C-alpha positions in Angstrom: 5.5 58.5 -22.6 6.3 56.8 -25.8 6.1 53.4 -24.3 2.8 54.2 -22.8 1.5 55.5 -26.1 2.7 52.4 -27.9 0.9 50.2 -25.3 -2.3 52.1 -25.8 -2.2 51.8 -29.5 -1.6 48.0 -29.3 -4.5 47.6 -26.8 -6.8 49.5 -29.2 -5.9 47.4 -32.3 -6.6 43.7 -31.5 -4.8 42.5 -34.6 -1.5 44.1 -33.6 -1.9 43.0 -30.1 -2.4 39.4 -31.1 0.6 39.7 -33.5 2.7 41.1 -30.6 1.7 38.3 -28.3 2.5 35.6 -30.9 5.9 37.3 -31.6 7.0 37.4 -28.0 5.7 33.8 -27.4 7.7 32.6 -30.4 10.9 34.2 -29.2 10.4 32.7 -25.8 9.8 29.3 -27.3 12.9 29.5 -29.5 15.0 30.5 -26.5 13.9 27.3 -24.8 14.0 24.9 -27.8 17.0 26.0 -29.9 19.7 25.2 -27.2 18.4 21.6 -27.0 18.3 21.2 -30.8 21.8 22.7 -31.4 23.6 21.2 -28.4 25.6 18.3 -29.6 26.0 17.1 -26.0 22.4 15.9 -26.0 23.1 13.6 -29.0 26.4 12.2 -27.5 25.7 9.6 -24.8 27.6 10.2 -21.5 29.8 7.4 -20.2 27.6 4.5 -19.0 24.5 5.8 -20.7 22.8 3.1 -22.8 19.4 2.8 -24.5 16.5 1.6 -22.4 16.0 -2.1 -22.4 12.5 -3.4 -23.4 11.1 -3.5 -19.8 12.4 0.0 -18.8 11.3 1.4 -22.2 7.8 0.1 -21.5 8.0 1.5 -18.0 8.9 4.9 -19.3 5.9 4.9 -21.6 3.7 4.1 -18.6 5.4 6.9 -16.7 4.5 9.3 -19.5 0.9 7.9 -19.8 0.2 8.4 -16.1 1.6 12.0 -16.2 4.2 11.3 -13.6 6.4 14.1 -15.0 3.7 16.6 -14.1 4.7 16.3 -10.4 8.3 15.0 -10.7 11.2 16.6 -12.6 14.1 14.6 -14.0 16.8 17.2 -13.9 19.1 17.9 -11.0 20.2 21.5 -11.4 23.9 22.5 -10.7 23.0 24.1 -7.4 24.5 23.1 -4.1 21.1 22.6 -2.4 20.0 20.3 -5.3 23.2 18.3 -5.3 23.1 17.8 -1.6 19.5 16.6 -1.7 19.4 14.6 -5.0 22.9 13.7 -6.0 25.2 14.8 -8.8 23.7 17.3 -11.2 22.4 16.1 -14.5 24.5 16.3 -17.6 23.3 16.7 -21.2 24.7 13.4 -22.4 22.7 11.4 -19.9 19.5 12.2 -21.9 20.8 11.1 -25.3 18.3 8.2 -25.5 15.4 10.2 -24.0 12.6 10.8 -26.5 10.9 13.0 -25.4 12.9 14.6 -22.7 11.2 14.5 -19.3 13.1 17.3 -17.5 10.1 18.9 -16.1 9.9 22.1 -14.1 7.3 21.5 -11.3 8.1 19.5 -8.2 5.1 18.5 -6.3 7.2 15.5 -5.5 11.0 15.1 -5.5 13.2 15.0 -8.5 13.7 11.4 -9.8 16.7 11.6 -12.0 18.9 9.9 -9.3 16.3 7.7 -7.7 17.6 4.5 -9.2 18.9 2.2 -6.5 17.8 4.5 -3.7 15.0 2.2 -2.7 14.3 -1.5 -3.2 11.9 -2.8 -5.9 9.5 -3.8 -3.2 9.5 -0.3 -1.8 8.7 1.2 -5.2 6.0 -1.3 -5.8 4.2 -0.5 -2.5 4.7 3.2 -3.1 3.1 3.1 -6.5 0.1 0.9 -5.4 -0.4 2.5 -1.9 1.8 5.6 -1.4 0.8 6.2 2.2 1.8 2.7 3.2 5.5 3.9 3.0 5.2 7.7 3.1 2.4 8.6 5.5 2.2 12.2 4.5 2.4 11.6 0.8 -0.2 13.3 -1.5 0.6 11.1 -4.4 -2.3 9.2 -5.8 -2.4 5.4 -5.8 -2.1 3.5 -9.1 -3.5 0.0 -8.2 -4.4 -0.8 -11.8 -0.7 -1.0 -12.7 -0.6 -4.4 -10.9 -3.5 -5.7 -12.9 -2.5 -4.9 -16.5 0.1 -6.8 -18.5 3.2 -4.8 -19.3 2.9 -5.0 -23.1 -0.8 -5.5 -23.6 -0.6 -3.7 -27.0 2.2 -5.8 -28.4 4.0 -2.7 -29.5 7.4 -3.1 -28.0 9.2 -4.2 -31.2 7.6 -1.4 -33.2 8.8 1.1 -30.7 12.3 -0.2 -30.7 12.5 -0.2 -34.5 11.2 3.4 -34.6 13.8 4.4 -32.0 16.5 2.6 -34.0 15.7 4.8 -37.0 16.3 7.8 -34.7 19.7 6.5 -33.8 19.2 4.2 -30.8 21.6 1.2 -31.4 19.2 -1.6 -30.9 20.2 -4.8 -32.6 17.9 -7.2 -34.5 18.5 -9.8 -31.8 17.5 -7.3 -29.0 14.3 -6.4 -30.9 13.5 -10.0 -31.6 13.9 -10.9 -27.9 11.9 -7.9 -26.6 8.4 -9.6 -26.3 9.9 -12.5 -24.2 11.5 -10.0 -21.8 8.0 -8.5 -21.1 6.2 -11.8 -20.9 4.5 -12.4 -17.5 5.3 -8.8 -16.2 2.7 -6.3 -15.2 2.8 -2.5 -15.7 4.0 -1.9 -12.2 7.0 -4.3 -12.9 7.9 -2.2 -15.9 7.5 1.1 -14.2 9.7 0.0 -11.3 12.4 -1.2 -13.8 12.3 2.3 -15.4 12.7 4.0 -12.0 15.5 1.8 -10.9 17.4 2.6 -14.1 17.5 6.3 -13.2 20.7 7.0 -11.5 24.4 7.8 -11.6 25.0 6.0 -14.9 22.5 8.2 -16.7 18.8 8.3 -17.4 19.2 5.8 -20.2 19.9 3.0 -17.8 22.8 1.0 -16.6 24.9 -1.1 -19.0 
């Protein structure tokens, strides 16, 4: 009875009810956020995990802009069914160079953390521009504009790399200086394919 009485009192006093909702939500948020903040494994790169090169880094930004992580997760859970379907389960150190993390929780489409090298560049390109040309039952939308826009139309790649270096990514001056040339002549679909092909066994940061 006491629990019922407490519930009734909360429901009659909107201020306390709002406070209770905020308190419970805050606890839930801390439970999710604190492990990632306090886990040193997320800051220590796994073997073979390196920072994204300029093309893959640009592709990752496009991936975020187009909300690909809404339908695709990037975290293979340590469950037998997941490992059999997607490959080795994800490890903390593989995300050392991911800002922000793109783990995701909803899978309208398959998990992509081990997609690198699974298909050819040509397959990815067709799949992005006209999904049903390679997967007839796909419900993924087409992204034809990616083939029309230059990869670094904003000229921001060097600024991005400098900002990430301040956060601990080991980009050298030479790598930052050469970044615009690496993107020259490429379209957004080229960059996005490069990002996807870098997701694989060597870690989400890309292959060395």
